C-alpha positions as MATLAB code, in Angstrom:
seq = 'MRNLDVLICTDKVFDETKEEIENLEMEVFTVDQLAHIGKHAKEKELEETKECGPDSIDIICCTSGSTGKPKGVMITH';
ca = [
     -11.480   12.872    2.270;
      -9.680    9.690    1.236;
      -7.521    7.838    3.758;
      -5.832    5.409    1.381;
      -3.634    6.577   -1.504;
      -1.523    3.525   -2.311;
      -2.391   -0.171   -2.266;
       0.426   -2.731   -2.096;
      -0.466   -6.291   -3.080;
       1.529   -9.384   -2.229;
       0.167  -11.212   -5.262;
      -0.439  -10.527   -8.959;
      -2.823   -7.652   -9.678;
      -5.158   -8.402  -12.562;
      -5.720   -5.661  -15.152;
      -9.430   -5.321  -14.321;
      -8.680   -4.908  -10.612;
      -5.867   -2.447  -11.344;
      -8.250   -0.342  -13.458;
     -10.853   -0.290  -10.677;
      -8.251    0.831   -8.128;
      -6.873    3.522  -10.447;
     -10.441    4.758  -11.110;
     -10.571    5.489   -7.375;
      -7.502    7.719   -7.914;
      -5.271    5.347   -5.961;
      -1.974    3.760   -6.965;
      -1.435    0.006   -6.839;
       1.894   -1.817   -6.690;
       3.009   -5.393   -6.175;
       5.772   -6.159   -3.698;
       8.023   -7.062   -6.654;
       7.409   -3.641   -8.236;
       8.302   -1.898   -4.975;
      11.504   -3.933   -4.673;
      12.451   -2.873   -8.210;
      11.657    0.793   -7.484;
      13.671    0.695   -4.240;
      16.625   -0.983   -5.914;
      16.803    1.777   -8.540;
      15.903    4.787   -6.358;
      18.495    7.466   -5.888;
      19.262    8.637   -2.374;
      17.921   12.144   -3.099;
      14.555   10.729   -4.171;
      14.338    8.827   -0.903;
      15.074   11.970    1.128;
      12.161   13.795   -0.506;
       9.504   11.342    0.716;
       6.953   12.396    3.315;
       8.047   12.117    6.894;
       6.056    9.862    9.147;
       5.713    9.675   12.878;
       4.761    7.143   15.525;
       1.035    7.626   14.801;
       1.379    7.168   11.032;
      -0.149    3.993    9.648;
       2.574    1.514    8.727;
       0.502   -1.410    7.474;
      -3.079   -2.571    7.185;
      -3.218   -6.226    8.174;
      -6.228   -8.013    6.719;
      -7.869  -10.687    8.848;
      -9.412  -13.854    7.446;
     -12.712  -13.374    9.194;
     -12.593  -16.809   10.834;
     -14.327  -15.446   13.958;
     -16.462  -12.808   12.245;
     -16.375  -10.459    9.281;
     -12.988   -9.985    7.549;
     -11.464   -6.598    8.292;
      -8.309   -4.527    7.914;
      -6.468   -3.662   11.121;
      -4.457   -0.433   10.924;
      -1.065   -0.817   12.610;
       0.984    2.307   13.341;
       4.778    2.669   13.476;
];
């Protein structure tokens, strides 16, 4: 069972990295791509998205690891 389906990057995604992510059957987007998609989405498309609740993961915040190993902290809605 896979817990992560989509990866959103705040920076440029290099082709080699994008290929590796897609080989894991995940999608990868930059923030700029998401802004473009949102700007051109029709209201009906937005209504058809999955519903989420208070326990759904909203963001994974990556730590720098300054006090230990770097890790991703899952933050819910």
